[in-house]
N, C-alpha and C positions, 0 to 999 in steps of 0.2 A: 504494499500499500504506500502511496505517496501523498504527503501533505505539506503545507507550508509550516505550520506550528502544531507539534505535538504536545499536547497538554496532559500532565500527569495529575489526576486527581479531580473528582467531581464534586468537590464542596462549593462553597459560595465563590472562592477565589477562581477555581478553574472554571466553573460555569459562567462567572462574570466576564472573565477573560474570553472565553470562547464565544459568548453572545455579541461582545463588543467587536471582536474580530470578525465575525460572521456578517455583521451589519455593515463593516468596512470592506467587505469584499475578499477578505484574507481567509483562505481555506484552513480549518483546523479539525483536529480529532483529539477526543477527550478519552483517557484511560482511567478507569476507576476499578480498585481491587474488590470493593465491596458490591453488593447489589443495590439497586435504586431504593428499595424498601429500607434497607439498612440505612443509606445515607439520610433519607427522610426521617427516620426514627431517632436520630441525635438531636437531643435537646441542647440548645445553646442560646447565647444572650440575644438581646433584641433592642438595644439602644442604638439608634442609627443617626450619623451626622448628616447635615445637610448636603455635603459634598458626596457622600455615599448615596443619598436619595437621587441627586442629579445623575449619577452614573447609572443607576437602575433605570432611570427614565430614559437615558440615551441608549441603554440595551433594550428598550421597549418592553420592559416587564414591570413598570410602576404602578399600573391602575389598581391593582388590589391593594397595594401598599397604601396608595392614597385614600382609599376608600375605607380600609380597616385599620389602619396605622393611628396610633394616639399620639398627637401633637403635645409635647411638653415644654412649656416656656420657663421652666424652672426646676430647681431640685431641693429637698429639703435635708438637712443635717441635724441629727438629734445628738446632743452631747449631755451624757449623764441625766437623762430624762427631760431636757429641754429642747425643743425644736426651733431651728433658724432656717429661713427661707432665702434662698439665692436666685434671683430672676435673671435667667439668661436674656430674656427679651429686653429688659431695662438696661442690663450691662453691656451687651454685645448687638441687640437687635435680632438675634438668631434664637433657634430652638432645635430641639432633637425630636426625633420620632421614635416611638417604641412599637416595634413590630418584630416578631419572633424570627430568627435566622432559620427556622424549620419553614416558615412561611416563603421566606426570600429563596431559600433553596427550591422549594415547590414551584415559585413563579419562574425561576431561571430554567428549571427542567422542562416545565411546559412551553416556555419561550423557544427553548431549543429544539424540542420535539416539533412545535409547529413551524421552525424555520427548516426542518429536515435535516439538521446538522448531526454529525455522527458521535454518539457517545458509546464506548464499549465498557460495560458493567462486567464484574467477575473476571477481571483481567488479572491473571496470576503470574508469578515469576517475571514482573516486570523488571527490565535491565536497561540501562542508558549506555549508549556506545558512541565513541568517536565524537563526542561533543566539543573537543578542542579543534575539531576540523570543521571544514565547510559543509559537510554532509553527514550530520548525526543520524543515528538509528536508535530505535527503541524496539525491544523484542520482548514478547509476552505470549502467554498461553491462555486460550480459552477452550473450556470443555477438552483438555489434554492435547490441543492442537497448537503447535507453535505458529506464531505469526510475527510480522516484522513491519515497521512503519519507518521509511525514509522521509526526512523533513529538512527544513532549512534551520529551524530553531526548536529548542524544547523549553517549556515552561514548567518548573517544578512547583506545582501548587498541591502536593499531596500531605501536608501537614507535618507536624513535629516528627512524627514516626514513620514517615514515608521513605521512599527509596531514593528521592532526587538528593537530598543534601548528603547522605551516606556515600553516594557515588562519585562526590569530589574527592580528589587526592587529598588526604589528610595534611600536606603541608601547603595547599593553597587556600585553606580556608581557617579563619580564626573565630573562636566563639567566646562569648561572654555570658555568665550565668549567675543568678542569685536564686537561691531556693530559700522559701520562707518556712519558718517552723510550726506552720499550721495549715489548716485547709478549710475549705467551704463545704458544710453540709447544707444542700438545697433541696427543697420540695416543690413541686408543682400541684396546685389543688384547683379545682373548680369551685372556687369562692371569690366573691368580689374583693378587689383590692382594698387595702386598709386606708389608702389615700389616693388622690388623684395624681400625685407626682411620686417619684421614687423617694424614699426615706433611707438615708445612710445613718447607721447608729454606732456611735463610739459609747461604749459602756465598760465599766470595771469587769463585768462578766464576759466580754469579748464584743467583737464586731457583730452587727446584724445589717441586712438589707431587705427592705420591704419593696418588691418589684411586682411587674403584672406583665401579662400578655395580651389581655383585653379586658373589657368591663367585666368580664365574669370569670376569668382565670388569673390566678396570682402565682407569684414565684417569690419564695422566701429563702434566705440564706442566713446561717449562724456560722460564726468562727468555730471551728472544732479541732481536736488533736489529730495529728497524721496518724496516730495509733487507733483511731475510732473505725469502727466498723458500722455499715448499714443496719445490719440485723440487730445491733445494740440501740438503734433509734427508731422504736415504733412511732407512729404520728403523734400519739399523746405525749410522749416525752418531748418531741420536737416542739409542740405548741407550748407546753410547759416551760420549756427553756428560752424560746423567743419571747414569750409575753413580758417577762420582767424586765428585758432589755429596751422595751419600747416606753415612750412617755405615755401619761395617764389617758390622753385622748385616744392615742393608737391602740392602747390596751382595751378600752371601751368599745373601739370601732372594729376590732380583729373578729373576724369570723372565720372559724375553723372548720376543717372537713377532711375527709380521707385524701391522702396524696395519691396522684396519678403517675407520678415520677419522683424518685429519690435517688440522690447521688452524693458522693464525697469527691471534691476535687482538691488536689494539692495546688499550691500557688507557686509560680516561678516566674522570673524575668530571664528571657534568653535573646541573645541577638548573635546571628552568624555574620560574618564579613570576609569577602565582599559577596555582593548577590549575583554577579555574573562570573561564569566560568566558561570561556570560549562562547559556544552557541546555546549554552544552558543558563537559564535565568531563574533563580529562587523568587518566590512571592508568597506571602501570606505566613501561615503557621510554620511552614518548611523553612522559613528565614528568621523568624521571631516569635516570642511568646510574651505576653504581657498579663501580669495578674488581673483578674476581671473587675478589680475595684474602679478602675477608670473607664470601662466599657470601651475599650479600644481595640479589642482583638479583631472583630470583623471589620472595622472601620480602617484599620491599618492595612488589612488583606485588600480592600477596595483601594486603598491609597496606592499600594504596589501595582495593582492592576492597571489603574489610571496611567501611571507613568510607563508601564511596560506596552499597553495597548497604544498609546501614542507614539511611543518609540517604533514600534512595528508598523504603524501606519505610515510613519515618516520613512522609514526603510524602503517599504514597497511602492508608495506613492511618490515620494520626492527623491528617492534614490540617495538619501543621506543617512548615515549611521551616526549621527551626533546623539541622538536620543538614546540609542542602545549603549553608546560609550559612556553616557552620563547616568544611565538607570540607577546603577547601584548607589552612586553618591547622592542622588536626588532623594531616592526612597529612603536611604538610611538617615539622612537629615531629619526627616519626618518621624521615621521609626524612633530615633534616639529622644526626641522630644516627647513623644508619647510613652516611652519607657520611663522617662523622668517624672511625668505626670502620674503614671499608674503607680510607681515607687512611692511617690509621695503621699497619694491616697491611701495606700496600703499601709505605710508606717505610721500614719496620722491617725488613721481610723481603728486600727486593730490592736489588741492588747499584745504588745511586742515583748514585755517582760514583767516581772514584779518589782523592777526598780522605780521607787517614787520618783527619782529624777526624770525618768522616761515619760511617766504620767504627767508630771508638771509641765515637760516640753510639749507634749500634745496639746494640753489644754491651753498654752500660751499661743501655739500655732493656730489653733482654731479660734481663740479670741481675737487675734489678729486678722484672721480671715472674715469674721462677722463684722468687726469694727472699720476696716480699711476698704474703702471702694476700689482703691488700686489693686489690692489683694484679692477682692472679689471678682474683679474685671479679669484678672489673670486666670483665676480659676475658671470663670465661665468661658473665656476664649479657648482654653485648653479643652474643656469638657465638650463644647459644641463643634469643636474640631478646627484645628489650624488651617490656613488656606495652603494649597498646594504650591 
């Protein structure tokens, strides 16, 4: 098989890149090791920056997002039982949209199917070859039969545990990583959200987050130990633990119910550099991971896609490789700013240690945020998304 761009991974990054390339007249094939149902079954975040919304519109898949997404003009931060409101609209003139990543993936899958673009699911034994040369290849197997794709470029959009990044020679890549000494225990429930906006909670018992997927479906998280196991957290124990971390009004408004999904996720910060290796380009979680505290994971993937898509269009339409040459530097400049913001939110809102000094520093940091318009504006600018 011959194509212009072989995309590894059918998550949001790979699907968005594929859709944008297709609409730009650039042929591409997506390889995904899992089934389509498995990909759709993954529950992920859903806070979308304006620039990500714009990209989804350019990909032609934004109609349902605009219909069902929840516009948020601000966010609330609860510190030891007292809530504080930060208005994105007043501080930056912008907003964010709450729309689940699963729904974005569904929209992109349906858009790709309607366009007749090729996605190969259950592709096993995927291997990348000759990407240091001008004609890279990707081999894989489906139903035990070996296949090959010859292409101009490979886009590695297959996540942190995918094959793309490990295919790079060890001496050619540098990685930076920070592991946090706690995780997030999250549940999804068909209950009305406790608030119309997200509530980030800083509490002596540990961090909590009250989020939502719709007017009738809520997503809640609490900080937990990395040694915790799901089977030790029946629903009632979760509700009993999150309730005292909330302010009095939220406690009164909290409606509990059976979980429809429950998981524990470790938190890490990770960046690989550079993002280009010959004709192989890394994007999304294959290149970087952020703690979910700043809601940057999906948005950073979309940011990478935007830079890579425009660079590939420039290559084919204008016969210029300037965009491809600068892809890594441009993408990483935005990545590191998002890493900083996500690290800041994580270390400011979580129980980091039992040291009273750390506790007081967090309170001072948050007090400055709430009292200083400059600090609040900087927070809002980062949360709604920095410009490309």
